[in-house]
C-alpha positions as CSV (number, residue, x, y, z in Angstrom):
1,M,0.0,0.0,0.0
2,T,1.4,3.4,-1.0
3,R,1.5,6.2,1.6
4,E,-1.2,8.0,-0.4
5,A,-3.4,4.9,-0.3
6,Y,-2.7,4.5,3.4
7,H,-3.8,8.1,4.2
8,R,-6.8,7.7,2.0
9,A,-7.7,4.5,3.9
10,L,-7.3,6.3,7.2
11,K,-9.6,9.1,6.1
12,E,-12.2,6.6,5.0
13,L,-12.1,5.0,8.4
14,E,-12.6,8.4,10.0
15,G,-15.5,9.1,7.7
16,E,-17.2,5.8,8.4
17,M,-16.8,6.2,12.1
18,M,-18.5,9.6,11.8
19,E,-21.3,8.1,9.8
20,R,-21.8,5.4,12.5
21,G,-21.9,8.2,15.0
22,G,-24.7,9.9,13.2
23,T,-26.6,6.7,12.8
24,V,-26.3,5.9,16.5
25,I,-27.6,9.4,17.5
26,K,-30.6,8.9,15.4
27,V,-31.3,5.4,16.8
28,V,-31.1,6.8,20.4
29,R,-33.6,9.5,19.6
30,D,-35.8,7.0,17.7
31,S,-35.9,4.6,20.6
32,I,-37.4,7.2,23.0
33,E,-39.7,8.6,20.3
34,A,-41.0,5.0,19.8
35,L,-41.6,4.7,23.5
36,E,-43.4,8.0,23.7
37,K,-45.7,7.2,20.7
38,R,-45.9,3.5,21.7
39,D,-44.7,2.7,18.2
40,F,-43.9,-1.0,18.4
41,E,-43.0,-1.3,14.7
42,K,-40.3,1.3,15.1
43,S,-39.0,-0.5,18.1
44,R,-38.8,-3.8,16.2
45,E,-36.9,-2.0,13.4
46,I,-34.4,-0.7,15.9
47,I,-33.8,-4.2,17.3
48,K,-33.4,-5.6,13.8
49,N,-31.0,-2.9,12.6
50,D,-28.8,-3.2,15.7
51,R,-27.1,-6.1,14.0
52,L,-26.0,-3.8,11.2
53,I,-24.4,-1.5,13.7
54,N,-22.6,-4.4,15.3
55,R,-21.3,-5.7,11.9
56,K,-20.0,-2.3,10.9
57,R,-18.1,-2.0,14.2
58,F,-16.3,-5.3,13.5
59,D,-15.6,-4.2,9.9
60,I,-14.0,-0.9,11.0
61,E,-12.1,-2.7,13.8
62,E,-10.6,-5.2,11.4
63,R,-9.5,-2.5,9.0
64,C,-7.9,-0.4,11.8
65,I,-5.9,-3.4,13.0
66,L,-4.8,-4.2,9.4
67,L,-3.5,-0.7,9.0
68,M,-1.7,-0.9,12.3
69,A,-0.1,-4.2,11.4
70,T,0.9,-3.5,7.9
71,Q,1.6,0.3,7.7
72,Q,3.6,1.0,10.9
73,P,1.8,4.3,11.6
74,M,3.7,7.1,13.3
75,A,2.6,8.2,16.8
76,G,-0.1,10.7,15.6
77,D,-1.7,8.3,13.2
78,L,-1.5,5.5,15.7
79,R,-3.5,7.6,18.2
80,I,-6.1,8.3,15.5
81,L,-6.4,4.5,14.8
82,T,-6.6,3.6,18.5
83,A,-9.2,6.4,19.1
84,I,-11.3,5.1,16.2
85,L,-11.1,1.5,17.7
86,N,-12.3,2.7,21.1
87,I,-14.9,5.2,19.8
88,I,-16.5,2.7,17.4
89,T,-16.8,0.3,20.4
90,D,-18.5,2.9,22.5
91,L,-20.8,3.8,19.6
92,E,-21.8,0.1,19.3
93,R,-22.5,-0.1,23.0
94,I,-24.7,3.0,22.7
95,G,-26.6,1.3,20.0
96,D,-27.1,-1.6,22.4
97,H,-28.6,0.8,25.0
98,A,-31.0,2.1,22.3
99,E,-31.9,-1.4,21.4
100,G,-32.6,-2.0,25.1
101,N,-35.0,0.9,25.1
102,A,-36.8,-0.6,22.1
103,K,-37.1,-4.0,23.8
104,I,-38.6,-2.3,26.9
105,N,-41.2,-0.6,24.8
106,L,-42.2,-4.0,23.5
107,L,-42.2,-5.4,27.1
108,I,-44.6,-2.7,28.2
109,G,-46.8,-3.6,25.3
110,D,-50.3,-2.2,25.4
111,A,-50.2,-1.2,29.0
112,P,-50.2,2.6,29.6
113,L,-47.0,4.2,30.8
114,V,-47.1,4.8,34.6
115,K,-46.3,8.5,34.1
116,P,-45.9,10.9,31.2
117,L,-42.4,11.0,29.7
118,I,-41.0,14.5,30.7
119,D,-37.5,14.1,32.0
120,I,-36.5,11.0,29.9
121,P,-36.9,13.1,26.6
122,R,-34.7,15.7,28.3
123,M,-32.1,13.0,29.0
124,V,-32.1,11.9,25.4
125,E,-31.7,15.5,24.2
126,A,-28.8,16.1,26.5
127,A,-27.1,12.8,25.7
128,S,-27.6,13.3,22.0
129,N,-26.1,16.8,22.3
130,M,-23.1,15.2,24.0
131,L,-22.6,12.8,21.1
132,E,-23.0,15.5,18.5
133,E,-20.3,17.6,20.3
134,C,-18.1,14.5,20.4
135,L,-18.3,14.2,16.6
136,K,-17.6,17.9,16.1
137,A,-14.6,17.7,18.5
138,F,-13.2,14.7,16.6
139,V,-13.4,16.4,13.3
140,D,-12.0,19.7,14.6
141,R,-9.4,18.0,16.8
142,D,-10.8,20.4,19.5
143,V,-9.5,19.5,22.9
144,E,-11.4,22.2,24.8
145,K,-14.7,21.2,23.2
146,A,-14.1,17.6,24.1
147,K,-13.3,18.5,27.7
148,K,-16.6,20.4,28.1
149,I,-18.5,17.2,27.3
150,G,-17.6,15.7,30.7
151,G,-19.4,18.6,32.4
152,M,-22.5,18.0,30.2
153,D,-22.8,14.6,31.7
154,D,-23.8,16.2,35.1
155,V,-27.1,17.3,33.5
156,V,-27.9,13.7,32.5
157,D,-26.9,12.3,35.9
158,A,-29.1,14.9,37.7
159,L,-32.1,14.0,35.5
160,Y,-31.5,10.3,36.2
161,E,-31.4,10.8,39.9
162,Q,-34.7,12.8,39.8
163,I,-36.4,10.2,37.7
164,Y,-35.2,7.4,39.9
165,R,-36.5,9.1,43.1
166,E,-39.9,9.9,41.5
167,L,-40.4,6.4,40.2
168,L,-39.2,4.8,43.5
169,L,-41.7,6.9,45.4
170,M,-44.4,5.9,43.0
171,M,-43.7,2.2,43.6
172,I,-43.8,2.7,47.4
173,E,-47.2,4.5,47.2
174,D,-48.7,2.1,44.7
175,P,-47.2,-1.4,44.5
176,K,-49.3,-2.1,41.4
177,K,-47.1,0.3,39.5
178,I,-43.8,-1.4,40.4
179,Q,-43.4,-3.2,37.1
180,G,-44.2,-0.2,34.9
181,A,-42.0,2.1,37.0
182,T,-39.2,-0.4,36.8
183,Y,-39.3,-0.4,33.0
184,L,-38.9,3.4,33.0
185,I,-36.0,3.2,35.4
186,W,-34.3,0.8,33.0
187,V,-34.9,3.3,30.2
188,A,-33.5,6.2,32.2
189,H,-30.5,4.0,33.2
190,N,-29.8,3.3,29.5
191,M,-29.8,7.0,28.8
192,E,-27.4,7.6,31.8
193,R,-25.1,5.0,30.4
194,I,-25.2,6.5,26.9
195,A,-24.0,9.8,28.4
196,D,-21.2,8.0,30.2
197,R,-20.2,6.4,26.8
198,A,-20.1,9.9,25.3
199,T,-17.7,11.0,28.1
200,N,-15.5,8.0,27.2
201,I,-15.4,9.2,23.6
202,A,-14.5,12.7,24.7
203,E,-11.6,11.3,26.7
204,R,-10.3,9.4,23.6
205,I,-10.5,12.5,21.6
206,V,-8.3,14.4,24.1
207,F,-5.8,11.5,24.0
208,M,-5.8,11.4,20.2
209,V,-4.9,15.1,20.0
210,T,-2.6,15.5,23.0
211,G,-1.2,12.0,23.7
212,K,-2.4,12.3,27.3
213,M,-5.3,10.3,28.8
214,E,-7.5,12.4,31.1
215,E,-10.4,10.9,33.1
216,M,-13.4,13.3,33.1
217,N,-16.1,13.8,35.6
218,V,-14.5,11.7,38.3
219,S,-16.7,11.1,41.3
220,S,-15.5,12.7,44.5
221,Y,-16.7,9.8,46.7
């Protein structure tokens, strides 16, 4: 492989990773929209398409490893390749969380939601914004933008804690709502994990640009 072909292959991997990122953001939003609208067909489609996200992850991983093994990339390019490897894994995991939301919608079935969805859509908006900022930071090689993403996770964590408390209180007051409330806690937890994955991606972007791994949003307890 010529150096020109190598750099073209590297750019193609970056582009495909970005495309996967856009796909995953849409899937996350669709999973909550399907829950809000009780759209079971959309949930089934999300579950079916998750296999495509998984396959694309493995394809990109194999091509990254092949370039590492055959092209002896210099330090900067090696960091890009390792960042892509880690980011594509986090994106695939985010897709799994969205698939989990879709499965929960099917589990709830025709039963009404135990409470209107107010804070969960706020969680999906905040988490989606984090992912969008990650993609921008990757393209721009913007360390400061990446570092701000860790702070955005606080919003998602606060919403999760609020939802958890409300639903726990609901279960205590009315045991008949335990199952329905538990399903919504699972959805909120999926969204909280998605935000954590976005923070992981941001950390990888900082490493890619600076060569230094910095852990963001570390708990003080």
